[in-house]
C-alpha positions, 0 to 999 in steps of 0.5 A: 085475822078473826082467830087472833082477834079473838084471842087477843078479846079474851085476854083483854078481858081477863083482869087481874085482881088488885087488893088493898094495901093491908098486910097480915103476916101469919107468924103475927097469929102465931105461925110457927116457922120452924115448921114443928107445930101445927099452923092451921089455925093460925093461917085461917085466922089471918085470912079470915081477919083480912077478908073481914076488914076489906080485904089484903095479902097474907104474908108467909115470911121466910120458914118451914110451915105446917098445916091442913085445909086453907079456904082463901075468901074473897080480897084476899091474897096470899102471898108466900115469899121466896124463902117460904114453903108451906107443908100440908097435913099428910092426915087426911083428917086435916081436910075435913069437915067435907066441902062441895067439890068435883072427883073426877067431874062429878060433884060431892062432898068430899075431903077439902081440896088443900086450898080452897075457895067457894063463891069468892071473890078476887082471890089470889095465890102469889110469890115465889114461895112452895107449897107442898102437898107431901103426896107420896107412895105412902100417903094419898098416892096408894088410894089410886090402886090400893097399894101399900097395904092401903085401900083402894078408891074404886069401890068409891069411885064407882059409888059415885059415878053411879050416884051421878048416872042416878041423878042422886042429890049432891047433898047425899053423895057424903064421903070423906071419912072412912072413903078414898077420894083423894082431893085436889090441891088448889080448887076455887068454886065458883069463883071470879077473879081468880090469880095464881103467880110465881109459886111452885106447886108440887106433890098433890094427892091428885089434880093441882090446880083445879079452878072449876066454874070460875070465871076470870082466871089467871095462872101465870109463871107457876112451877106444877110439879108431881109425878103421882097419879092423877098429877095433872098440872092445870084442869079448867073445869067449866071455867069461862075466861082463862089465861094459862102462861109462862109455867113449868110442868112436870107431871105424872098425868096431863100437863094441861087438861080442860074438862066440864063434867062427867056423863049425867053430871056434866050433863046436869050442870051443862056449863063448857069451859070457854075462852082459854089462852095457853101461851109460852108454857114449858111442858116436861113429863106428861101424858099430854102437854094440852088435853081436852078432856075426858070428863067433858060432857059439858062441851068446850069451844075457843082454846087458844094454845100458842108459843108453848115448848114440850120436850120430854121422852115422857110425854106421851102427846102434844095436843090431845081430845079425847072424849066417846058417846059415854061423854058426848059434848061438843068440842069446838074451835080449838087452836094450836099455833107456833108450838115446838115438840123437841121429844114425844112418845106416843102421838103428835095430835090426837083426837081419839072417840075410842077413849075408855068405853068407846062407843058404848052411849047414846051421846054422840061427841061432837068435834070440829074446828080443830086447827094446828099451825106452824107447829115443829114436832120431833119423835113420836109414834103418830104424826095425826091420828084421828080414832072419830065414829062414821056417824060423828066424824072429826069435820074442820080438821085443818094442819098447815105450814108445819114439820112432823119429825122421826115418827113411825107412823104419819097418820091414822085418820079413821072418819074425817071429813074433809080434812086440810093440810096445806104445807105439811111436812110429815118425816120430810114429805109433803102432805097437801091432801090426806092419806087415809 
């Protein structure tokens, strides 16, 4: 099978980095395992020394450690042992100086992600321990809407987006102190050979695992938990060759959201997300299980989601594609195979070009080649819902050998050209041709 072969080719190309057999225990550098004093300097010194000596494993032993922003460097594995907890500071000042990052698909200088790497190769975060961002209803999360007497991000967000539309140089997009754009948790930026395995990541200020412009990324066996605003689980953005497998997601936003930049800034960088495999994950709460968009102006292609289990009455959608004519982008070759949805709130399959701004821009989105096979689901408002434009209909939509049960509305198809339904059952009724 051609599609199966493409997925296997992607998986063969992705290699897990190997590190020199050197050990750097953070307590040897003065880190406090009792969790009473700040250990940022000790952690960073261990990482820097490992890097300077040609690489190795920086080990976090049993205990509780307090730290601010950490910067991973080439050939360094941060290994958080099973009984170790790293608690990240709730003080925004501990994430300065500002670094080059992205906020909702737009480049800027902002608070550092909690764990950051820039133009590094062969980096890893491993082990069975916990990374706790400590965001909550009093720290970081209130910036979303200005709750609990704290400022809102709205003014800064609008200013950043306006700068991007005017093509203000990124060097001049300076935020951080006195501004309220939340950082993400783990962000390798322009990195190659990234491996994240086994850890629990929880309570991020915002998106939790967010590789940007990276190549050859593996996220394996990670638990990603957080119910704050915009606490997506894994957000590959403009990344090439990535596997997300064997993970548990329980999030306040999308479990997995594939992105490629927002609007003018996404078109300026113009790097798609491509060759992404999503398999054998468990997804609980979230806006979407597997989501494409909405910051998708650079496009996406070749996404394979297979063998995933979704089960929560608080999960809104199983497969969600969201874009519009302000975002634009070409979204193609999305394969959703052999997935099981045990409970759901809204749409099982959703393709939405009316998202947010709707048809208000000049950048026609293209959505084609969306294939769903061997899907079994229960619950939800819609089985299949497509809201596309008459000037840009969805093409190549194919749903086969699937059972969608207990939905209120089997289908709503707006501007879909020649969809193929075969051996598709919705609420027990067989569909071999569209009802529009």
